[in-house]
C-alpha positions as CSV (number, residue, x, y, z in Angstrom):
1,X,0.0,0.0,0.0
2,X,1.4,3.3,-1.1
3,X,0.5,6.4,0.9
4,X,-0.2,9.8,-0.6
5,X,1.9,12.8,0.6
6,X,-0.9,13.9,2.9
7,X,-1.2,10.5,4.4
8,X,2.5,10.3,5.0
9,X,2.4,13.7,6.7
10,X,-0.3,12.5,9.0
11,X,1.6,9.3,9.8
12,X,4.8,11.2,10.6
13,X,3.0,13.8,12.7
14,X,1.1,11.1,14.6
15,X,4.4,9.2,15.1
16,X,6.1,12.3,16.5
17,X,3.4,13.1,19.1
18,X,3.0,9.4,20.1
19,X,6.7,9.1,20.6
20,X,6.7,12.4,22.5
21,X,4.0,11.2,24.9
22,X,5.8,7.9,25.3
23,X,9.1,9.6,26.1
24,X,7.4,11.8,28.7
25,X,5.8,8.8,30.3
26,X,8.8,6.6,30.4
27,X,11.1,9.3,31.8
28,X,8.4,10.1,34.4
29,X,8.5,6.4,35.4
30,X,12.3,6.5,35.7
31,X,12.1,9.6,37.8
32,X,9.6,8.1,40.2
33,X,11.0,4.6,40.6
34,X,14.7,4.8,39.9
35,X,15.9,8.1,41.5
36,X,19.3,6.6,42.3
37,X,19.9,4.8,38.9
38,X,22.8,6.3,37.0
39,X,24.0,8.7,39.8
40,X,27.7,8.8,39.9
41,X,29.9,9.4,42.8
42,X,30.0,13.0,43.9
43,X,33.5,13.6,42.8
44,X,32.6,12.5,39.3
45,X,29.4,14.5,39.3
46,X,31.5,17.6,40.0
47,X,33.0,17.4,36.6
48,X,29.7,18.6,35.3
49,X,28.4,22.1,35.5
50,X,25.7,21.0,38.0
51,X,27.4,20.2,41.3
52,X,24.5,18.1,42.5
53,X,24.3,14.4,41.5
54,X,21.3,13.5,39.4
55,X,20.1,10.3,37.7
56,X,21.6,9.8,34.3
57,X,19.3,7.5,32.5
58,X,17.9,9.7,29.7
59,X,19.8,7.5,27.2
60,X,17.8,4.5,28.2
61,X,14.6,6.2,27.0
62,X,16.4,7.1,23.7
63,X,17.4,3.5,23.1
64,X,13.9,2.2,23.9
65,X,12.3,4.6,21.5
66,X,15.0,3.9,18.8
67,X,14.2,0.2,19.0
68,X,10.4,0.9,19.0
69,X,10.8,3.1,15.9
70,X,13.0,0.5,14.2
71,X,10.3,-2.0,14.7
72,X,7.3,0.3,14.1
73,X,8.6,1.2,10.6
74,X,7.5,-2.2,9.3
75,X,4.0,-1.7,10.9
76,X,3.5,1.8,9.4
77,X,4.8,0.8,6.0
78,X,4.1,-2.9,5.5
79,X,5.3,-3.0,1.9
80,X,8.7,-2.0,3.2
81,X,9.0,-4.4,6.1
82,X,12.1,-6.1,4.6
83,X,13.8,-2.7,4.4
84,X,14.9,-3.1,8.0
85,X,17.0,-6.1,6.9
86,X,19.2,-3.9,4.7
87,X,22.9,-4.2,5.7
88,X,23.2,-0.4,6.4
89,X,20.2,-0.4,8.8
90,X,21.4,-3.6,10.5
91,X,24.8,-2.0,10.9
92,X,23.2,1.1,12.3
93,X,21.2,-1.0,14.8
94,X,24.4,-2.9,15.8
95,X,26.5,0.2,16.1
96,X,24.0,2.2,18.2
97,X,23.5,-0.8,20.4
98,X,27.2,-1.1,21.0
99,X,27.4,2.6,21.7
100,X,24.5,2.4,24.2
101,X,26.1,-0.7,26.0
102,X,29.5,1.1,26.2
103,X,27.8,4.2,27.6
104,X,25.8,2.2,30.0
105,X,29.0,0.5,31.3
106,X,30.7,3.9,31.5
107,X,27.8,5.4,33.5
108,X,28.0,2.4,35.9
109,X,31.7,1.8,36.2
110,X,33.5,4.7,34.7
111,X,35.3,2.5,32.1
112,X,38.9,2.9,31.0
113,X,39.3,5.6,28.2
114,X,41.2,3.1,26.0
115,X,38.4,0.6,26.2
116,X,35.9,3.4,25.2
117,X,38.1,4.3,22.2
118,X,38.2,0.7,21.1
119,X,34.4,0.4,21.4
120,X,34.0,3.7,19.4
121,X,36.3,2.4,16.7
122,X,34.2,-0.8,16.6
123,X,31.1,1.3,16.0
124,X,32.8,3.0,13.1
125,X,34.0,-0.4,11.7
126,X,30.5,-1.8,11.9
127,X,29.0,1.1,10.0
128,X,31.7,0.9,7.3
129,X,31.3,-2.9,7.0
130,X,27.6,-2.5,6.6
131,X,27.9,0.1,3.8
132,X,27.9,3.4,5.6
133,X,31.1,5.2,4.6
134,X,32.0,8.7,3.6
135,X,32.5,9.0,-0.1
136,X,34.7,12.0,-0.8
137,X,38.0,10.7,-2.0
138,X,38.8,8.5,-5.0
139,X,40.9,6.3,-2.7
140,X,38.7,4.0,-0.6
141,X,41.2,3.8,2.3
142,X,41.1,7.6,2.7
143,X,37.3,7.4,2.9
144,X,37.5,4.6,5.5
145,X,40.0,6.6,7.6
146,X,37.8,9.8,7.4
147,X,34.7,7.8,8.4
148,X,36.5,6.3,11.4
149,X,37.7,9.8,12.5
150,X,34.2,11.2,11.9
151,X,32.4,8.5,14.0
152,X,34.9,8.5,16.9
153,X,35.1,12.3,16.8
154,X,31.3,12.7,16.8
155,X,30.8,10.2,19.7
156,X,33.4,12.1,21.8
157,X,32.1,15.5,20.6
158,X,28.5,14.9,21.6
159,X,29.7,13.5,24.9
160,X,31.8,16.5,25.6
161,X,29.0,18.9,24.7
162,X,26.8,17.3,27.4
163,X,28.1,19.6,30.0
164,X,25.2,21.9,30.8
165,X,21.4,21.5,31.1
166,X,19.7,21.0,27.8
167,X,22.7,21.8,25.5
168,X,23.3,18.4,23.9
169,X,19.6,17.8,23.6
170,X,18.8,21.0,21.7
171,X,21.8,20.7,19.5
172,X,21.0,17.1,18.6
173,X,17.4,18.1,17.8
174,X,18.8,20.8,15.5
175,X,21.0,18.4,13.6
176,X,18.1,15.9,13.2
177,X,15.9,18.7,11.8
178,X,18.7,19.6,9.4
179,X,18.8,16.0,8.3
180,X,15.0,16.0,7.7
181,X,15.3,19.2,5.7
182,X,17.8,17.5,3.4
183,X,15.5,14.5,3.0
184,X,12.6,16.7,2.1
185,X,14.5,18.9,-0.3
186,X,16.4,16.2,-2.2
187,X,14.0,13.3,-1.9
188,X,12.7,10.8,-2.4
189,X,11.7,10.3,1.2
190,X,12.9,7.0,2.7
191,X,10.3,6.1,5.3
192,X,12.7,4.1,7.4
193,X,15.0,7.1,7.9
194,X,12.0,9.4,8.5
195,X,10.6,7.1,11.2
196,X,14.0,6.6,13.0
197,X,14.8,10.3,12.9
198,X,11.4,11.5,13.9
199,X,11.2,8.9,16.7
200,X,14.5,9.9,18.2
201,X,13.8,13.6,17.8
202,X,10.5,13.1,19.7
203,X,12.4,11.2,22.4
204,X,14.8,14.1,22.7
205,X,11.9,16.6,23.0
206,X,10.3,14.5,25.7
207,X,13.6,14.2,27.6
208,X,14.2,18.0,27.3
209,X,11.3,18.5,29.7
210,X,13.4,16.8,32.4
211,X,16.8,18.1,31.1
212,X,15.9,21.8,30.8
213,X,17.5,24.1,33.5
214,X,17.1,23.4,36.4
215,X,17.4,19.8,35.2
216,X,16.1,16.7,37.0
217,X,17.9,14.2,34.8
218,X,21.0,13.8,32.7
219,X,21.2,11.7,29.5
220,X,24.5,10.1,30.7
221,X,27.0,8.4,28.5
222,X,24.2,6.0,27.5
223,X,22.5,8.9,25.7
224,X,25.5,10.8,24.4
225,X,27.2,7.7,22.9
226,X,24.0,6.4,21.3
227,X,23.4,9.9,19.9
228,X,27.0,10.2,18.7
229,X,26.7,7.0,16.6
230,X,23.3,7.9,15.3
231,X,24.2,11.5,14.4
232,X,27.4,10.3,12.8
233,X,25.3,8.0,10.6
234,X,22.9,10.9,9.8
235,X,25.9,13.1,9.0
236,X,27.3,10.5,6.5
237,X,24.0,9.7,4.9
238,X,22.5,13.2,4.5
239,X,25.5,15.6,4.5
240,X,28.8,14.0,3.6
241,X,27.2,11.8,0.9
242,X,24.4,14.2,-0.1
243,X,23.9,15.2,-3.7
244,X,22.6,18.5,-4.9
245,X,19.0,19.1,-5.8
246,X,20.1,18.5,-9.4
247,X,21.5,15.0,-8.5
248,X,25.1,16.0,-8.8
249,X,28.0,15.0,-6.5
250,X,30.0,18.1,-5.5
251,X,33.0,17.6,-3.2
252,X,32.9,21.2,-1.9
253,X,29.3,21.0,-0.9
254,X,30.0,17.6,0.7
255,X,32.7,19.2,2.9
256,X,30.7,22.3,3.8
257,X,27.4,20.6,4.6
258,X,28.5,18.6,7.6
259,X,30.5,21.5,8.9
260,X,27.4,23.7,9.0
261,X,25.0,21.0,10.3
262,X,27.4,19.9,13.1
263,X,29.0,23.4,13.6
264,X,28.3,23.7,17.4
265,X,29.8,20.4,18.5
266,X,32.7,20.9,16.1
267,X,33.4,24.4,17.4
268,X,33.1,23.5,21.1
269,X,35.3,20.4,20.8
270,X,37.9,22.2,18.7
271,X,38.2,25.1,21.1
272,X,38.2,23.0,24.2
273,X,40.8,20.6,22.8
274,X,43.1,23.4,21.6
275,X,42.9,25.2,24.9
276,X,43.6,22.1,27.0
277,X,46.5,21.0,24.8
278,X,47.9,24.5,25.0
279,X,47.9,24.1,28.8
280,X,49.4,20.6,28.7
281,X,46.3,18.8,29.8
282,X,44.3,16.0,28.2
283,X,41.4,17.1,26.0
284,X,39.5,14.0,27.2
285,X,39.4,15.0,30.9
286,X,36.2,16.7,32.0
287,X,36.3,20.3,33.0
288,X,34.3,23.6,33.2
289,X,36.1,25.2,30.3
290,X,33.6,24.6,27.5
291,X,32.1,27.4,25.4
292,X,28.8,27.0,27.3
293,X,30.7,27.6,30.6
294,X,32.4,30.7,29.3
295,X,29.0,32.1,28.2
296,X,27.9,31.7,31.8
297,X,31.1,33.3,33.1
298,X,30.2,36.3,30.8
299,X,27.0,36.7,32.6
300,X,24.4,34.6,30.8
301,X,22.1,32.3,32.8
302,X,22.1,28.6,32.0
303,X,18.7,29.0,30.2
304,X,20.1,31.9,28.1
305,X,23.1,29.8,27.1
306,X,20.7,27.1,25.9
307,X,18.6,29.7,24.0
308,X,21.9,30.9,22.4
309,X,22.6,27.4,21.2
310,X,19.0,27.0,20.0
311,X,19.3,30.2,18.0
312,X,22.6,29.1,16.3
313,X,21.1,25.7,15.6
314,X,18.1,27.3,13.9
315,X,20.3,29.4,11.8
316,X,22.4,26.4,10.8
317,X,19.2,24.6,9.8
318,X,18.2,27.6,7.7
319,X,21.6,27.6,6.0
320,X,21.3,23.9,5.2
321,X,17.9,24.6,3.6
322,X,19.5,27.4,1.5
323,X,22.4,25.2,0.6
324,X,20.3,22.3,-0.8
325,X,17.1,24.1,-1.9
326,X,18.4,27.3,-3.5
327,X,21.9,26.5,-4.7
328,X,21.5,24.0,-7.5
329,X,25.1,24.4,-8.8
330,X,27.9,24.9,-6.2
331,X,30.5,27.6,-6.8
332,X,33.7,28.7,-5.0
333,X,31.9,31.9,-3.8
334,X,29.4,29.8,-1.8
335,X,32.3,27.9,-0.2
336,X,33.9,31.1,0.9
337,X,30.6,32.5,2.3
338,X,29.8,29.4,4.4
339,X,33.3,29.2,5.7
340,X,33.1,32.9,6.7
341,X,29.9,32.0,8.6
342,X,31.6,29.1,10.4
343,X,34.5,31.5,11.4
344,X,31.9,34.1,12.5
345,X,30.7,31.5,15.1
346,X,34.1,30.0,15.9
347,X,36.1,33.2,16.5
348,X,33.8,34.9,19.0
349,X,33.6,31.7,21.0
350,X,37.4,31.3,21.0
351,X,38.0,34.9,22.1
352,X,35.4,34.4,24.8
353,X,37.3,31.5,26.2
354,X,40.4,33.7,26.5
355,X,38.7,36.7,28.1
356,X,36.3,35.1,30.7
357,X,37.1,33.2,33.8
358,X,35.1,31.7,36.7
359,X,33.8,34.3,39.1
């Protein structure tokens, strides 16, 4: 049975609100019956912006809704039931499951960083082996290396960004919205991707109710690692390997699109890593030196910091729309303009980290 565009819109809208309600319900249950689940030791909690220990099981809700969405796709679109058996989707399921399990172990036992790195590399290998690989260079080994760097980098970047109430949640929602925009503009719509992305986005929106400042719940590494894998997949599928609205492959657009869509985690991770290395410290050790923290040192409340990131995410989404909807043929001028925009976000944040200090 093939659905009309109107019917598909109603299905996706109904899915979003059903998943949103489910997310609110399941997180409410967690808050009521498992208040101590996922709470780390106090000295570990102090690495976060919030000094008080809070349950960190938001990621469990993400994973449950991801599995439900994966299964529900075959129910909503019966003629495409076998789509879920495609290698790339089975690889996505395996990689996100591994990321979730690794995050769960880290939340419970604070696992060795080397073990985490091995698990993250395995997530990348699984995606590559199942057919999800960046396709920019003519040499396949360069593409494989770039894919591994992208997956591991994004898993760590999303995890590092989870340092203040609501930040990773709103940024992840923004990236998913940008991915949906690319699907809608380029087409044709692939129901399985739409269902997975809408389901996870609704899960994030429901979680945001508990994660907004002052938060009552963290997503934990279970959430950030799962999101890192899934968003890395979205980045490869809809940005790195995206074609223009004319169906053309354009390397410059392929490089600029993920930069704009993932600008905030890239900017934050780059600045924090540079500053920590300049001080002779490890970029992988937690601290209160992120761009979000420096906005707070400059006088913004936690809520205003989150709204700042929401605003930038919305602008990024708009630029993605412009990039794929209104630029049929890419030119060097567009590369320069989008790079200038990225620098216009990066430079003020970098200067801010040099001029502000904790009160």
